[in-house]
C-alpha positions in Angstrom: 0.0 0.0 0.0 2.8 2.3 0.9 4.6 1.7 -2.4 1.3 2.4 -4.3 0.9 5.7 -2.4 4.5 6.7 -3.2 3.9 6.1 -6.9 0.7 8.0 -6.8 2.4 11.0 -5.1 5.2 11.0 -7.7 2.7 10.8 -10.5 0.5 13.7 -9.1 3.7 15.8 -8.5 4.8 15.2 -12.0 1.5 16.2 -13.4 1.3 19.4 -11.3 4.8 20.4 -12.3 4.0 19.8 -15.9 0.8 21.9 -15.7 2.7 24.7 -14.0 5.3 24.6 -16.7 2.7 24.8 -19.4 1.1 27.8 -17.7 4.4 29.5 -17.5 5.1 28.8 -21.2 1.7 30.0 -22.3 1.9 33.2 -20.3 5.5 34.1 -21.0 6.3 36.7 -23.6 9.2 36.8 -26.1 11.5 39.8 -26.1 12.3 41.9 -29.2 15.3 44.3 -28.7 15.0 47.4 -30.8 18.2 49.0 -31.9 18.1 52.6 -33.1 15.9 52.9 -36.3 13.8 55.3 -38.2 10.3 55.4 -39.7 9.9 57.7 -42.7 6.9 59.4 -44.3 6.7 58.9 -48.1 7.4 62.6 -48.6 10.6 62.5 -46.6 11.6 59.2 -48.2 11.4 60.9 -51.6 13.5 63.9 -50.4 16.2 61.5 -49.2 16.2 58.9 -52.0 14.5 60.6 -54.9 11.0 61.0 -56.5 8.6 58.1 -56.4 11.1 56.0 -54.4 9.9 52.8 -52.6 11.6 51.0 -49.8 13.3 47.7 -50.6 12.4 44.9 -48.2 15.4 43.2 -46.5 13.5 41.0 -44.1 10.2 40.7 -42.5 9.9 41.6 -38.8 7.9 39.7 -36.3 5.0 42.1 -36.4 2.9 41.3 -39.5 3.4 43.8 -42.3 6.5 45.3 -40.8 9.9 45.0 -42.4 13.5 46.1 -42.2 14.5 47.9 -45.4 17.8 47.7 -47.2 18.0 51.5 -47.2 19.8 53.4 -44.4 20.3 57.0 -43.5 22.6 59.2 -41.5 21.1 61.1 -38.5 22.9 64.2 -37.3 22.4 66.0 -34.0 24.0 69.0 -32.4 27.0 67.0 -31.0 27.3 63.9 -33.1 25.8 61.6 -35.7 24.9 58.0 -36.4 25.5 56.5 -39.9 23.7 53.5 -41.4 20.5 53.9 -39.3 18.1 51.3 -40.5 14.8 52.3 -42.0 11.7 50.2 -41.0 8.8 50.0 -43.4 6.3 50.5 -44.6 6.3 54.3 -44.7 4.2 56.1 -42.1 2.2 59.4 -41.9 5.0 61.0 -39.9 8.7 60.5 -39.7 9.9 59.2 -36.3 13.4 58.4 -35.1 13.6 55.9 -32.2 16.8 55.9 -30.2 18.0 54.9 -26.7 18.8 57.5 -24.0 22.5 56.6 -24.4 22.2 57.4 -28.2 20.8 60.8 -27.2 23.9 61.7 -25.3 26.0 61.1 -28.5 23.7 63.1 -30.7 23.4 65.9 -28.1 19.6 65.7 -27.6 17.3 64.4 -24.9 14.6 62.2 -26.4 11.6 61.9 -24.2 10.2 58.4 -23.4 7.1 58.3 -25.5 4.6 55.9 -27.0 5.2 55.5 -30.7 3.4 58.2 -32.8 3.3 60.8 -30.0 5.9 63.2 -31.3 4.6 66.6 -30.2 7.1 68.6 -28.3 10.0 66.2 -29.1 13.5 67.1 -30.3 14.3 67.3 -34.0 17.1 65.8 -36.1 18.8 66.3 -39.4 18.4 63.2 -41.7 20.8 62.7 -44.7 20.2 60.3 -47.6 21.9 59.6 -50.9 19.8 62.2 -52.8 19.2 64.9 -50.2 18.8 65.9 -46.6 16.0 67.2 -44.4 15.8 69.0 -41.1 13.0 67.7 -38.9 11.9 69.9 -36.0 10.3 67.1 -34.0 10.1 63.3 -34.1 12.9 61.9 -31.9 11.8 59.6 -29.1 13.0 56.9 -26.8 10.2 54.4 -27.2 8.1 53.5 -24.2 8.6 49.8 -23.5 5.5 48.0 -24.7 3.9 44.7 -25.5 2.3 43.9 -28.8 -0.5 41.6 -27.9 -2.9 39.6 -30.1 -6.6 40.2 -29.2 -7.3 36.6 -28.5 -4.3 36.4 -26.1 -5.5 39.5 -24.3 -9.0 38.2 -23.9 -7.8 34.8 -22.7 -5.6 36.3 -20.0 -7.6 39.4 -19.1 -5.5 42.2 -20.5 -6.8 45.5 -21.9 -5.5 47.7 -24.6 -3.6 50.8 -23.4 -3.3 49.4 -19.9 0.0 49.4 -18.0 1.6 46.3 -16.4 4.8 45.3 -14.7 7.0 42.6 -16.1 9.8 40.5 -14.6 12.8 39.1 -16.4 14.4 36.2 -14.6 18.1 35.2 -14.8 21.4 36.3 -13.2 20.5 40.0 -13.8 16.9 39.6 -12.7 15.0 42.9 -13.1 11.4 44.1 -13.1 10.2 46.5 -15.8 7.5 48.8 -14.6 5.0 50.9 -16.6 4.9 48.6 -19.6 2.2 49.6 -22.1 0.0 46.9 -23.6 -1.1 47.4 -27.2 -3.8 45.0 -28.3 -4.7 44.2 -31.9 -5.7 41.2 -34.0 -2.9 42.3 -36.3 -0.1 41.9 -33.7 2.2 39.0 -32.9 3.0 38.6 -29.2 6.2 40.4 -28.3 7.6 42.9 -25.8 9.8 45.6 -27.2 12.6 47.2 -25.2 15.6 49.3 -26.4 19.3 48.4 -26.2 19.8 50.2 -22.9 17.0 48.2 -21.2 18.2 44.9 -22.8 21.8 45.4 -21.7 20.8 46.3 -18.1 18.7 43.1 -17.9 21.0 40.9 -19.9 18.3 40.2 -22.4 18.4 39.2 -26.1 15.9 38.7 -28.9 13.8 35.6 -28.1 14.3 35.6 -24.3 11.1 35.4 -22.4 9.6 37.5 -19.6 6.4 37.3 -17.6 3.8 39.8 -16.6 3.6 40.2 -12.8 0.2 39.2 -11.5 -1.2 40.8 -8.4 
């Protein structure tokens, strides 16, 4: 009888641990580390590369419809510049440069931490391409860390669009990320975006996984 009980306990323990592992896997979120990059309007793209120019896709990104382009530009600030800054497509309504706070020191500007698209009262930058250059008087941000979340996933786990959550990254440099914006859409693939500063501080790379902290 004792031997049977021991086997039953081991079996139950195994099943419980397996279920917990499955829950952790299902609720964990992959990381996407964003290096400095730029989104261009069609108007600005044509100033930099020539009339009627279209971006050339290099590779698809994880978010459906988004891609890294072969084209690159130079961005110039009051104190420094970055060459070969990758353009991400497709073109957008407004040009936006996304950099880290450390990048801002080199350029000589202070990018505010903003949600993508909210560029009012942000610093400007000079952008140089092979056919021309343009001075933008706003549009430089340090992107607010955020999670792209499919609608079905959000409904399943009880998350709402534009809500803020806290996220923990395990490992030797375990950290918690606070004030992480959730963006919900049926067009999204599940992924949390952080910049290079945040990734280096936490020892995270593309594909590493984090978890939302539940109360």
